[in-house]
N, C-alpha and C positions, 0 to 999 in steps of 0.2 A: 083338425078335426079328427081326430081318432078313433076308432069302433071299439064300442065294449066289447069283451066275450062276453056272448052271451045277450046281445042285441035284439032287440028285433026286426025283423025282417023289412019293419018299413024305415026304422034307420039304417040300415044298409044300402037301402035301396033312394034315401034322397041324399044320402053320403055321396052315391055313385052319380047322383043327377047332380049333382052344384059340381062335382069334377070333373065332368062331362061339361057342362057350360062354361064354366069355366076356362075347360079346354078350348073351347068354341069362342068367349072371347076374346082373348087371350092373339086367335088366328083372325080375327077380325076386327080386330085392334087400329088399322089404317093399313094403307098400304109402307108394303116395303120401299126399302132407297134402291133405286134405278142404277145398275148397273154405271158406274163411269162411260162414258163416251165415249172411241179411240176414233183420231180419220183413217180411214181408209187411206189405201196405197191410191194416189198417182198414177195416172199412166204413165207410160213411159216416155219420152220426146218422141217425135215419129208416128204416134199412137192417132193422132188426130188431123196431123199438118202433113207437111210434104216430108220425105225422108231429111236430114240433114238438118231439121233441126234440132235445135241443143237447149240447156236448162240456161237463164241469162240471169232470173231470179229466183230462189228458195229452193223447196220448200219454206217459206218462212208463215211460222202460227204467232200468232197474238189473239186481244181481244181491244173491242172498242173498233180507235178510226185511228189511222195510221198513214203516212207519206213514205214516199219512197223512193228514189233518182238509179233510171237506169240510162245507157247511152242505146238511141236509138238505132234497130234492126230492122229491114228490108221488109220482114215481115212476124206478126207477131201473135201466140194460140198464149190464152191462157186458162187456168185449170184454177176452179175455185170451190170451198167447200165450209160449211160452220155449223155447227151443237148449241142448241138453245132455241131459243123462242123467234123468229122475225128476217129477215133475212144481212147478208150483207152484202154492200156494192165495194164494183169496183168502175171508178170514177173519171179516167186516166189512165192509161192510154186507150181503151179499150171499156166500154159505156157495158156492163152486164153485171145481174143479178146471183146472189144464189138464195135461194128459199133454204132455211135453217133447219134441220132435221139431228140424226144422228150423226153423223161425218161421214159417211160410207159413200154419200154419192156424190159427185163433182160435176157443177158447172163448171160447161169450158167454152170459149168465145177461141174467134179467131181473125186477124185483119190481117191480107196477102195480097199481091205485095199492100206499104204506108206510102206514106207519100211525104215521112219525115227524111232529112237529108242525111247523110253518115256523118258520124259524131253529135249528133245533136242529142242535146240531155232533156228525158222524157220525166214526167213526175207520173207516181204509180201511186195513187189514192184508194184507201180504202174505207169504207166507213162504216160502219158498223155500232149498232147497241153496246150496251163495255159489257153487259153481263153474256153474250154473244163470244162462242171462242170461234175463229175462222183459220182457214190455213190455203195457201196458192200458191202457186207457182209461174214463172213468167219462162216459155221459152223460144227463143226470137231465132228467123234461117240467117245465117252468114252473109256478108258481105261482098 
């Protein structure tokens, strides 16, 4: 759409309006892709629970449902976050859920003291939709 030298002012105005309309349409073509969400920092051990707790599993990241095994500590603290739509559940050894968002907020749970025997193997179950990314850490007290 070039403008000829000596073109009438109406033609120039029409070309300018078309250019402005195209710029507006391009800008409103739809939502821009969202920045990929990244997990925030998990608070250090001892933040929620008593001093002396240490990480015994994690941080672990994944998608969907997974199972892990840990040796039972006398006290357990859990931090969990997820990115996406829905919830991520820890079904055992502590039952808790995190409502998914952008991954910067962690849900936490604490059970102290536990009734587990020293050396007992515990199954850690994470349940989430396959479209959800999650991250968790389990801290434990020392025997």
